[in-house]
C-alpha positions in Angstrom: -22.6 10.6 -33.0 -22.8 13.6 -35.0 -25.3 16.6 -35.5 -25.7 15.9 -39.3 -27.7 13.5 -41.5 -25.3 13.4 -43.9 -21.5 13.1 -44.3 -19.8 16.7 -44.9 -16.9 17.7 -46.4 -13.5 18.1 -45.1 -11.4 20.8 -46.3 -7.7 21.8 -45.7 -7.7 25.0 -44.8 -3.9 25.5 -43.4 -0.2 24.3 -43.2 2.9 25.2 -41.1 5.9 23.1 -40.5 9.4 24.0 -39.4 12.5 23.0 -41.8 13.4 19.4 -41.2 16.9 19.1 -40.0 19.1 16.2 -40.1 19.9 14.2 -36.5 22.4 16.0 -34.4 22.4 19.1 -36.2 20.4 22.5 -35.7 17.9 20.5 -33.2 20.4 18.6 -31.3 19.6 20.7 -28.4 15.8 20.9 -29.0 12.9 18.3 -27.6 9.7 16.6 -29.3 7.4 19.4 -27.1 10.0 22.3 -28.3 9.4 21.6 -32.0 5.7 20.6 -31.7 4.7 24.1 -30.2 7.1 26.4 -32.6 5.2 24.8 -35.4 1.6 25.0 -33.8 2.9 28.5 -33.1 3.5 29.6 -36.7 0.2 27.8 -37.7 -1.4 29.7 -35.0 0.3 33.2 -36.1 -0.6 32.7 -40.1 -4.2 31.9 -39.9 -5.0 34.1 -36.7 -6.3 31.4 -34.5 -5.1 33.1 -31.4 -8.0 32.6 -28.6 -9.7 30.2 -31.1 -11.2 26.8 -29.2 -10.8 23.8 -31.8 -12.8 21.0 -31.9 -9.5 19.1 -31.0 -5.6 18.7 -32.1 -4.3 15.7 -32.4 -1.3 14.1 -33.4 1.9 12.4 -32.1 5.6 10.8 -32.1 7.2 7.7 -33.2 10.4 8.4 -30.6 9.4 9.8 -27.0 10.2 10.1 -23.8 8.0 8.7 -21.2 7.6 12.7 -20.0 6.0 12.8 -23.5 3.3 10.8 -22.3 0.5 13.7 -23.0 2.7 15.3 -25.6 0.0 17.1 -27.9 -2.0 18.7 -25.2 1.2 20.0 -23.4 1.9 21.4 -26.6 -1.9 22.9 -26.9 -1.4 24.4 -23.5 1.7 26.2 -24.2 0.5 28.0 -27.6 -2.0 30.9 -28.0 -5.1 28.4 -28.9 -7.8 28.6 -26.3 -6.9 26.4 -23.4 -9.9 24.3 -23.3 -8.9 23.0 -26.9 -8.8 19.4 -26.2 -5.7 17.2 -27.6 -5.0 13.5 -28.4 -1.5 11.6 -28.9 -1.8 9.3 -32.1 1.3 6.9 -33.4 1.5 4.2 -36.0 5.0 4.7 -37.3 5.5 6.8 -40.0 2.0 6.9 -41.1 1.1 9.0 -38.0 0.6 12.3 -39.6 -1.6 11.0 -42.0 -3.2 9.1 -39.9 -3.9 11.9 -37.5 -5.2 13.9 -40.4 -7.6 11.0 -40.9 -8.6 11.1 -37.5 -9.6 14.9 -37.4 -11.1 14.4 -40.7 -13.9 11.9 -39.6 -14.9 13.9 -36.7 -15.5 17.3 -39.2 -17.3 14.7 -41.8 -19.8 13.5 -39.0 -20.5 16.7 -37.8 -18.8 15.9 -34.3 -16.3 19.1 -34.5 -16.0 22.1 -36.9 -12.3 22.6 -36.7 -9.3 20.7 -35.8 -5.0 20.6 -36.2 -3.3 17.3 -37.3 0.2 17.3 -36.7 3.3 15.2 -36.3 7.1 15.5 -34.9 9.7 13.3 -34.1 13.3 14.2 -32.8 15.8 11.2 -33.3 18.8 13.5 -31.8 17.1 13.8 -28.3 16.5 10.1 -28.4 15.3 8.4 -24.8 17.9 6.9 -23.1 16.4 3.1 -21.4 18.3 1.2 -18.2 18.9 -2.5 -18.9 15.8 -5.0 -17.8 18.1 -6.0 -14.8 18.6 -2.6 -13.6 15.1 -1.5 -14.0 14.0 -4.2 -11.8 16.5 -3.6 -9.3 15.6 -0.2 -9.0 11.9 -0.7 -8.7 12.7 -3.2 -5.9 14.9 -0.7 -4.1 11.9 1.6 -4.2 10.0 -1.1 -2.5 12.5 -1.9 0.2 11.0 -0.8 3.7 14.7 0.4 5.2 17.5 1.7 4.5 19.8 -1.5 4.6 17.6 -3.4 2.5 18.0 -0.4 -0.4 21.6 -1.1 -0.2 21.2 -4.8 -0.5 19.3 -4.2 -3.6 21.4 -2.1 -4.9 24.2 -4.1 -4.1 23.1 -6.4 -6.7 24.0 -3.9 -9.9 26.9 -5.3 -11.9 28.8 -2.9 -14.4 27.4 -4.6 -17.1 23.8 -3.6 -15.4 24.6 -0.2 -16.2 25.1 -0.1 -20.0 22.0 2.2 -21.3 19.7 1.1 -24.1 19.2 3.4 -27.0 16.1 2.9 -29.4 17.0 0.5 -32.3 16.1 1.0 -35.7 14.7 -1.8 -36.5 11.9 -4.7 -36.5 11.6 -6.7 -33.7 10.2 -9.6 -35.5 12.7 -9.5 -37.5 15.2 -7.8 -36.1 16.2 -6.0 -39.6 16.3 -2.4 -40.2 14.3 -0.8 -42.5 17.1 -0.3 -44.7 18.0 -4.1 -44.5 14.4 -5.1 -45.6 14.6 -2.7 -48.1 17.7 -3.7 -49.4 16.2 -7.0 -50.1 13.0 -5.3 -51.7 15.8 -3.9 -54.0 17.1 -7.4 -54.5 14.0 -9.0 -55.4 12.3 -6.8 -57.7 15.5 -6.2 -59.3 15.5 -2.4 -58.7 18.9 -1.2 -60.4 21.1 1.2 -58.3 21.5 3.6 -61.2 17.3 4.2 -60.9 17.6 4.8 -57.4 20.4 7.3 -57.8 18.2 8.8 -60.5 15.1 9.2 -58.5 16.9 10.7 -55.8 18.4 13.5 -57.8 14.7 14.2 -59.1 13.8 14.5 -55.7 16.8 17.3 -54.7 16.4 18.8 -58.5 12.9 18.9 -57.7 12.8 20.5 -54.4 15.7 23.0 -54.8 13.5 24.7 -58.0 10.4 24.9 -55.6 12.6 26.7 -53.1 14.0 28.9 -55.9 10.3 29.7 -56.8 9.4 30.5 -53.4 6.9 27.4 -53.3 7.6 26.8 -49.5 7.5 30.5 -48.3 4.3 30.4 -47.2 4.8 26.9 -45.6 7.4 26.6 -43.4 8.5 28.9 -40.0 12.1 29.2 -39.7 13.0 27.6 -36.5 16.4 27.5 -34.2 18.2 29.2 -36.7 17.1 27.1 -39.7 14.9 28.4 -42.3 15.1 25.2 -45.0 15.6 21.8 -45.0 19.1 21.2 -44.6 19.5 17.9 -46.1 18.3 19.0 -49.6 21.7 18.9 -51.7 21.3 21.6 -54.7 24.6 20.3 -56.2 23.9 16.8 -56.3 24.6 14.6 -59.2 24.6 11.5 -60.6 28.0 11.3 -60.4 28.2 12.3 -56.7 25.4 9.5 -55.9 27.6 6.7 -57.5 30.6 7.3 -55.5 28.6 6.8 -52.0 29.2 3.3 -50.6 26.5 1.1 -49.8 24.7 1.7 -46.6 23.2 -1.7 -45.5 24.7 -4.5 -47.6 28.1 -3.5 -47.3 29.1 -6.0 -49.9 26.1 -6.6 -52.4 23.9 -3.7 -51.7 22.2 -0.8 -53.7 20.8 1.3 -51.1 23.1 4.4 -50.3 22.9 7.3 -47.8 22.3 9.0 -51.2 19.2 7.1 -52.1 17.5 6.7 -48.6 16.5 8.9 -46.4 18.6 10.0 -43.1 17.6 9.9 -39.6 16.0 14.0 -39.2 14.2 15.7 -36.5 11.1 18.1 -37.5 7.4 18.4 -37.3 4.6 19.6 -39.0 0.7 20.5 -38.8 -2.5 21.2 -41.1 -5.6 22.8 -40.3 -8.7 21.1 -40.9 -12.2 22.3 -40.8 -15.8 22.5 -42.5 -16.3 24.3 -45.2 -19.1 26.5 -42.9 -16.2 27.4 -40.0 -13.7 28.0 -42.9 -16.1 30.4 -44.4 -16.7 32.2 -40.7 -12.9 32.4 -40.4 -12.5 33.8 -43.9 -9.9 31.0 -44.7 -9.5 29.8 -48.2 -10.3 25.9 -48.8 -7.3 24.6 -50.1 -8.6 21.3 -51.5 -11.0 18.7 -49.5 -9.9 15.3 -48.1 -12.6 12.7 -50.1 -11.2 9.2 -49.4 -8.5 7.7 -47.4 -7.2 3.9 -46.4 -5.1 2.1 -44.3 -3.4 -1.7 -44.9 -1.1 -3.8 -43.8 1.1 -6.6 -45.2 3.0 -9.8 -43.4 6.4 -9.2 -43.8 8.2 -11.7 -41.4 8.0 -14.7 -43.9 8.0 -12.3 -46.9 10.8 -9.6 -46.1 10.6 -7.7 -49.1 7.1 -6.8 -48.0 7.6 -4.3 -45.3 7.4 -1.2 -46.9 4.7 -2.7 -49.9 1.1 -2.1 -47.6 0.5 1.0 -49.7 -0.3 -1.2 -52.8 -3.2 -2.9 -51.0 -4.6 0.3 -49.6 -4.3 1.7 -53.2 -6.4 -0.9 -54.4 -9.1 -0.7 -52.1 -9.2 3.0 -52.0 -9.6 3.6 -55.8 -12.1 0.5 -56.3 -14.1 2.4 -53.3 -13.6 5.8 -55.0 -14.3 4.2 -58.4 -11.0 5.7 -59.9 -8.5 4.6 -61.6 -4.5 5.2 -60.7 -4.5 7.4 -64.1 -7.3 9.4 -62.9 -4.8 12.2 -61.0 -3.1 15.3 -61.7 -0.6 14.8 -59.0 1.0 11.8 -57.1 2.8 12.3 -53.8 4.5 8.6 -52.9 6.5 8.7 -49.3 10.3 8.4 -50.6 11.5 6.5 -47.5 13.6 4.8 -50.1 14.3 5.3 -53.5 14.1 1.5 -53.6 10.7 1.1 -51.9 9.4 4.0 -54.6 10.5 2.1 -57.7 9.2 -1.6 -56.5 5.5 0.0 -55.8 5.7 1.8 -59.1 7.1 -1.8 -60.8 4.4 -3.6 -59.3 1.6 -1.4 -60.3 2.7 -2.1 -63.8 3.2 -5.1 -63.9 0.4 -8.0 -64.1 2.5 -11.1 -62.8 4.0 -8.9 -60.2 0.7 -7.6 -58.9 -0.5 -11.1 -58.8 2.2 -12.8 -57.1 1.8 -10.2 -54.4 -1.8 -11.0 -53.8 -3.6 -7.9 -55.8 -6.6 -8.2 -57.8 -5.5 -6.6 -60.4 -2.7 -4.2 -61.8 -3.2 -0.4 -61.5 -0.9 0.3 -64.2 1.7 3.1 -64.8 1.6 6.6 -63.9 2.9 9.7 -65.8 6.4 10.3 -63.4 6.2 13.7 -64.4 3.8 14.3 -62.0 5.2 12.4 -59.1 6.7 14.3 -56.4 6.6 17.3 -58.5 8.1 19.8 -55.3 10.6 17.2 -53.8 10.2 14.8 -51.4 11.6 12.4 -48.5 14.9 12.1 -50.2 15.8 15.6 -50.2 13.3 17.2 -47.3 14.6 14.1 -45.2 12.1 12.3 -42.9 11.1 13.0 -39.6 9.1 9.8 -38.8 5.7 11.4 -37.2 6.0 14.5 -39.5 6.2 13.7 -43.1 2.5 13.2 -43.6 1.6 16.7 -42.8 4.5 17.9 -44.8 3.0 16.1 -48.0 -0.6 17.2 -47.3 0.5 20.5 -47.0 2.4 20.3 -50.1 -0.6 18.4 -52.4 -2.9 20.7 -51.1 -1.0 23.9 -52.3 -0.5 22.2 -55.7 -4.3 21.7 -56.1 -4.9 25.0 -54.9 -2.8 26.4 -57.4 -3.7 25.0 -60.2 -7.3 25.5 -59.2 -8.8 22.2 -59.8 -8.0 18.7 -60.0 -6.9 15.4 -57.8 -4.0 14.3 -56.0 -2.9 10.9 -54.9 -0.9 10.3 -51.9 0.8 7.0 -50.5 2.5 6.6 -47.2 4.8 3.5 -45.9 5.3 2.6 -42.6 7.1 0.4 -40.3 5.3 -2.8 -38.9 4.3 -3.7 -42.9 1.2 -1.1 -42.7 0.8 2.1 -45.1 -1.8 4.8 -45.9 -3.0 6.2 -49.1 -5.0 9.3 -49.4 -7.1 10.9 -51.9 -7.4 15.3 -52.1 -9.4 16.9 -54.7 -9.9 20.2 -55.4 
């Protein structure tokens, strides 16, 4: 399929995102198209890509309007890239950003393209509103009517209750439970204490606040719409403040709160990938390489505690193929959809009994938690679904580039009982 006899190395050569904003704050009047275009514009400006014909741009959004049907191509056409640069929409819930990187990386590895951008965007503020199914059918029938009289007769079938708008619901269609509802079950099933969840959340905020103070994000973020840093970050967070928050899902016996769960968020991110040759031709530093990735899914309808645990299987298969152990890494980035989901993952890895009970061949063992999410992660930055993958890849690539060598492990869970893991090396 490609023009190479061997698999080529895939380099991460750039990154850019806009600050992430809690829903209905700074980006309340901004669309997916505007956020994604601004993020791409920042990437293009930073790496002098004006007029460049790239191999492809791919990404997507989890929450989309019908007018977003060709979203990424429309964004590309509004940037300074050569308009002949093709683009593709891709969506796999919270895995969208990292799946987009795998898509581009595979094409580079096979010699099909020399460079490409993986990206993702989501707006909860600009939520699409649908009409009821009955009203939709009436409108379609009216459109087919031959005469004005037939149209009026069709419209007279509408009742007040048919006019109630339908807003996308944050729940799994097969269970009726939200991600938080499922993760509350996970926390109870694996006995994840509220205090441990709050501690993980606090550490995420402290790590990210320190990273901002040290300037780590200064070249990674393009200010947008009056915001220059993630507005979910709480520099003054404490265990005492977190302990006062009420349960968010199980109001009576729950341990998940607004403090140890990610909020609904708006934002966008992008990653520039290339072959080594293209990077050298364009005088761009090779920050790190994507070397392995694995996608997995898990049954979660009968076993409702499983929803966000698919990365357990992706990690096991990936490490076996790479001939590595979970301890062979300098940094770990585990997406913090909920503190309880991260802690359950770590607990299962460490336990032969729990690993066996969930169906893993063997426990992967404990990691050095001082190497986990060292610049803060989703609990501090927040989580615009499709944009999280790009944020995490960018952070890992920069960590390894600054260190000068090493290996990074990435894990991202997603709705639908899916998950992705990736290895990045320098």
